[in-house]
ZAKOLFI-249124 format. One record per residue: residue number from 1; residue in one letter; x, y, z of N, C-alpha, C, CB in turn. Coordinates in nm, 2 decimals, always signed. Glycine has a CB too. Layout:
N
R | NUM | A | X | Y | Z | X | Y | Z | X | Y | Z | X | Y | Z
...
This chain:
65
R | 1 | M | +10.13 | +11.50 | +9.55 | +10.16 | +11.37 | +9.49 | +10.05 | +11.35 | +9.39 | +10.16 | +11.24 | +9.60
R | 2 | T | +10.08 | +11.26 | +9.29 | +9.99 | +11.23 | +9.18 | +9.95 | +11.08 | +9.20 | +10.05 | +11.26 | +9.04
R | 3 | F | +9.83 | +11.05 | +9.16 | +9.77 | +10.92 | +9.19 | +9.69 | +10.90 | +9.06 | +9.67 | +10.91 | +9.32
R | 4 | G | +9.65 | +10.77 | +9.03 | +9.58 | +10.72 | +8.92 | +9.49 | +10.61 | +8.98 | +9.68 | +10.65 | +8.82
R | 5 | I | +9.36 | +10.61 | +8.93 | +9.27 | +10.51 | +8.98 | +9.23 | +10.43 | +8.86 | +9.14 | +10.57 | +9.05
R | 6 | I | +9.23 | +10.30 | +8.88 | +9.20 | +10.19 | +8.76 | +9.10 | +10.10 | +8.81 | +9.34 | +10.09 | +8.72
R | 7 | S | +9.04 | +10.03 | +8.72 | +8.94 | +9.92 | +8.75 | +8.96 | +9.82 | +8.65 | +8.78 | +9.98 | +8.73
R | 8 | H | +8.88 | +9.71 | +8.66 | +8.89 | +9.59 | +8.57 | +8.87 | +9.64 | +8.42 | +8.77 | +9.48 | +8.62
R | 9 | L | +8.82 | +9.77 | +8.40 | +8.80 | +9.81 | +8.27 | +8.92 | +9.86 | +8.19 | +8.71 | +9.90 | +8.26
R | 10 | D | +9.03 | +9.88 | +8.27 | +9.15 | +9.93 | +8.22 | +9.24 | +9.83 | +8.17 | +9.22 | +10.00 | +8.31
R | 11 | D | +9.33 | +9.87 | +8.07 | +9.43 | +9.79 | +8.02 | +9.58 | +9.86 | +8.02 | +9.39 | +9.75 | +7.88
R | 12 | S | +9.67 | +9.82 | +7.93 | +9.80 | +9.87 | +7.94 | +9.80 | +10.02 | +7.88 | +9.89 | +9.77 | +7.86
R | 13 | T | +9.71 | +10.05 | +7.80 | +9.69 | +10.19 | +7.76 | +9.68 | +10.29 | +7.87 | +9.57 | +10.21 | +7.66
R | 14 | T | +9.59 | +10.25 | +7.97 | +9.58 | +10.33 | +8.09 | +9.71 | +10.34 | +8.17 | +9.47 | +10.28 | +8.17
R | 15 | F | +9.77 | +10.26 | +8.19 | +9.91 | +10.27 | +8.24 | +10.00 | +10.35 | +8.17 | +9.96 | +10.14 | +8.25
R | 16 | E | +10.00 | +10.35 | +8.04 | +10.08 | +10.43 | +7.97 | +10.05 | +10.58 | +7.97 | +10.08 | +10.39 | +7.82
R | 17 | L | +9.91 | +10.61 | +7.98 | +9.86 | +10.74 | +8.01 | +9.90 | +10.79 | +8.14 | +9.71 | +10.74 | +8.01
R | 18 | F | +9.89 | +10.72 | +8.24 | +9.94 | +10.75 | +8.38 | +10.08 | +10.78 | +8.38 | +9.92 | +10.64 | +8.48
R | 19 | R | +10.16 | +10.70 | +8.31 | +10.30 | +10.72 | +8.31 | +10.34 | +10.84 | +8.24 | +10.38 | +10.60 | +8.26
R | 20 | S | +10.27 | +10.89 | +8.13 | +10.30 | +11.00 | +8.07 | +10.26 | +11.12 | +8.16 | +10.23 | +11.01 | +7.95
R | 21 | K | +10.17 | +11.11 | +8.25 | +10.13 | +11.20 | +8.35 | +10.22 | +11.20 | +8.48 | +9.98 | +11.17 | +8.39
R | 22 | R | +10.32 | +11.11 | +8.47 | +10.42 | +11.10 | +8.58 | +10.36 | +11.05 | +8.71 | +10.47 | +11.23 | +8.60
R | 23 | V | +10.27 | +10.95 | +8.69 | +10.22 | +10.89 | +8.82 | +10.30 | +10.77 | +8.86 | +10.07 | +10.84 | +8.81
R | 24 | P | +10.36 | +10.78 | +8.96 | +10.44 | +10.65 | +9.01 | +10.37 | +10.52 | +9.02 | +10.50 | +10.66 | +9.15
R | 25 | K | +10.43 | +10.42 | +8.98 | +10.36 | +10.28 | +8.97 | +10.29 | +10.26 | +9.11 | +10.47 | +10.16 | +8.94
R | 26 | E | +10.36 | +10.29 | +9.22 | +10.30 | +10.27 | +9.34 | +10.18 | +10.35 | +9.38 | +10.41 | +10.29 | +9.43
R | 27 | N | +10.16 | +10.45 | +9.30 | +10.04 | +10.54 | +9.32 | +9.93 | +10.51 | +9.23 | +10.07 | +10.68 | +9.31
R | 28 | I | +9.93 | +10.40 | +9.16 | +9.82 | +10.36 | +9.08 | +9.73 | +10.25 | +9.16 | +9.87 | +10.30 | +8.95
R | 29 | L | +9.62 | +10.30 | +9.19 | +9.54 | +10.21 | +9.28 | +9.42 | +10.16 | +9.21 | +9.50 | +10.29 | +9.41
R | 30 | H | +9.37 | +10.04 | +9.24 | +9.25 | +9.98 | +9.20 | +9.13 | +10.05 | +9.27 | +9.27 | +9.83 | +9.21
R | 31 | I | +9.02 | +10.08 | +9.21 | +8.91 | +10.15 | +9.26 | +8.86 | +10.07 | +9.40 | +8.80 | +10.14 | +9.14
R | 32 | N | +8.89 | +9.95 | +9.41 | +8.84 | +9.89 | +9.54 | +8.91 | +9.94 | +9.66 | +8.87 | +9.74 | +9.53
R | 33 | F | +9.02 | +10.01 | +9.64 | +9.10 | +10.07 | +9.74 | +9.09 | +10.21 | +9.75 | +9.23 | +10.03 | +9.72
R | 34 | I | +8.98 | +10.27 | +9.70 | +8.97 | +10.42 | +9.70 | +8.96 | +10.48 | +9.83 | +8.84 | +10.45 | +9.61
R | 35 | S | +8.90 | +10.40 | +9.94 | +8.89 | +10.46 | +10.07 | +9.03 | +10.47 | +10.12 | +8.81 | +10.38 | +10.16
R | 36 | N | +9.14 | +10.40 | +10.09 | +9.26 | +10.41 | +10.13 | +9.32 | +10.54 | +10.08 | +9.34 | +10.29 | +10.08
R | 37 | L | +9.29 | +10.57 | +9.94 | +9.33 | +10.68 | +9.89 | +9.28 | +10.80 | +9.96 | +9.30 | +10.67 | +9.75
R | 38 | V | +9.15 | +10.81 | +9.98 | +9.09 | +10.93 | +10.03 | +9.15 | +10.95 | +10.17 | +8.94 | +10.91 | +10.04
R | 39 | N | +9.19 | +10.86 | +10.23 | +9.26 | +10.89 | +10.38 | +9.40 | +10.95 | +10.36 | +9.27 | +10.75 | +10.47
R | 40 | T | +9.46 | +10.94 | +10.24 | +9.59 | +10.99 | +10.23 | +9.61 | +11.11 | +10.15 | +9.69 | +10.89 | +10.18
R | 41 | L | +9.50 | +11.16 | +10.09 | +9.51 | +11.27 | +10.00 | +9.52 | +11.40 | +10.09 | +9.39 | +11.28 | +9.91
R | 42 | N | +9.61 | +11.49 | +10.03 | +9.64 | +11.61 | +10.08 | +9.61 | +11.73 | +9.98 | +9.78 | +11.62 | +10.12
R | 43 | S | +9.60 | +11.84 | +10.03 | +9.57 | +11.96 | +9.94 | +9.68 | +11.97 | +9.84 | +9.56 | +12.09 | +10.01
R | 44 | G | +9.64 | +11.98 | +9.72 | +9.74 | +11.99 | +9.60 | +9.76 | +11.86 | +9.54 | +9.88 | +12.06 | +9.64
R | 45 | D | +9.72 | +11.76 | +9.59 | +9.73 | +11.62 | +9.52 | +9.64 | +11.61 | +9.40 | +9.69 | +11.51 | +9.62
R | 46 | M | +9.69 | +11.52 | +9.30 | +9.61 | +11.52 | +9.18 | +9.59 | +11.37 | +9.15 | +9.69 | +11.58 | +9.05
R | 47 | V | +9.46 | +11.35 | +9.12 | +9.42 | +11.21 | +9.10 | +9.36 | +11.20 | +8.96 | +9.32 | +11.16 | +9.21
R | 48 | Y | +9.42 | +11.11 | +8.88 | +9.37 | +11.08 | +8.74 | +9.28 | +10.96 | +8.73 | +9.48 | +11.06 | +8.65
R | 49 | V | +9.17 | +10.98 | +8.66 | +9.08 | +10.87 | +8.63 | +9.05 | +10.87 | +8.48 | +8.93 | +10.88 | +8.71
R | 50 | V | +9.05 | +10.77 | +8.41 | +9.04 | +10.77 | +8.27 | +8.90 | +10.80 | +8.23 | +9.07 | +10.64 | +8.21
R | 51 | N | +8.80 | +10.75 | +8.32 | +8.66 | +10.78 | +8.29 | +8.59 | +10.76 | +8.42 | +8.60 | +10.69 | +8.18
R | 52 | V | +8.48 | +10.84 | +8.44 | +8.40 | +10.82 | +8.56 | +8.34 | +10.70 | +8.57 | +8.31 | +10.93 | +8.57
R | 53 | N | +8.32 | +10.61 | +8.47 | +8.26 | +10.48 | +8.48 | +8.35 | +10.39 | +8.55 | +8.23 | +10.43 | +8.34
R | 54 | R | +8.47 | +10.43 | +8.60 | +8.55 | +10.34 | +8.69 | +8.49 | +10.33 | +8.82 | +8.70 | +10.38 | +8.70
R | 55 | F | +8.42 | +10.43 | +8.87 | +8.35 | +10.42 | +8.99 | +8.22 | +10.34 | +8.99 | +8.33 | +10.55 | +9.03
R | 56 | F | +8.21 | +10.27 | +9.09 | +8.10 | +10.16 | +9.10 | +7.96 | +10.23 | +9.10 | +8.11 | +10.08 | +9.25
R | 57 | T | +7.94 | +10.34 | +9.16 | +7.81 | +10.40 | +9.17 | +7.82 | +10.56 | +9.16 | +7.75 | +10.36 | +9.31
R | 58 | V | +7.72 | +10.62 | +9.13 | +7.73 | +10.78 | +9.13 | +7.75 | +10.81 | +9.28 | +7.60 | +10.86 | +9.07
R | 59 | A | +7.70 | +10.76 | +9.37 | +7.72 | +10.79 | +9.51 | +7.88 | +10.78 | +9.54 | +7.64 | +10.70 | +9.60
R | 60 | Q | +7.95 | +10.68 | +9.50 | +8.09 | +10.66 | +9.52 | +8.17 | +10.78 | +9.45 | +8.13 | +10.53 | +9.46
R | 61 | F | +8.13 | +10.82 | +9.33 | +8.19 | +10.92 | +9.26 | +8.16 | +11.05 | +9.34 | +8.12 | +10.93 | +9.11
R | 62 | L | +8.04 | +11.08 | +9.37 | +8.02 | +11.20 | +9.45 | +8.09 | +11.21 | +9.58 | +7.88 | +11.22 | +9.48
R | 63 | G | +8.09 | +11.10 | +9.65 | +8.16 | +11.09 | +9.78 | +8.31 | +11.11 | +9.76 | +8.14 | +10.94 | +9.85
R | 64 | F | +8.37 | +11.07 | +9.66 | +8.51 | +11.10 | +9.63 | +8.54 | +11.24 | +9.60 | +8.57 | +11.02 | +9.52
R | 65 | G | +8.44 | +11.29 | +9.51 | +8.45 | +11.44 | +9.48 | +8.45 | +11.53 | +9.61 | +8.34 | +11.48 | +9.39
């Protein structure tokens, strides 16, 4: 499956980018719900993030990676 991560920094341009990557609307998640995403990821899934500054901390980014 394909997912996208957004934050308060994103706007409609981000949604258009994700749509061009064929990310279903229901698979675009706010960064606050990243723990839910981590629990559902499987091998081969793809996650798009416009910029790493969408993560709140370096620790959160490293934990996700």
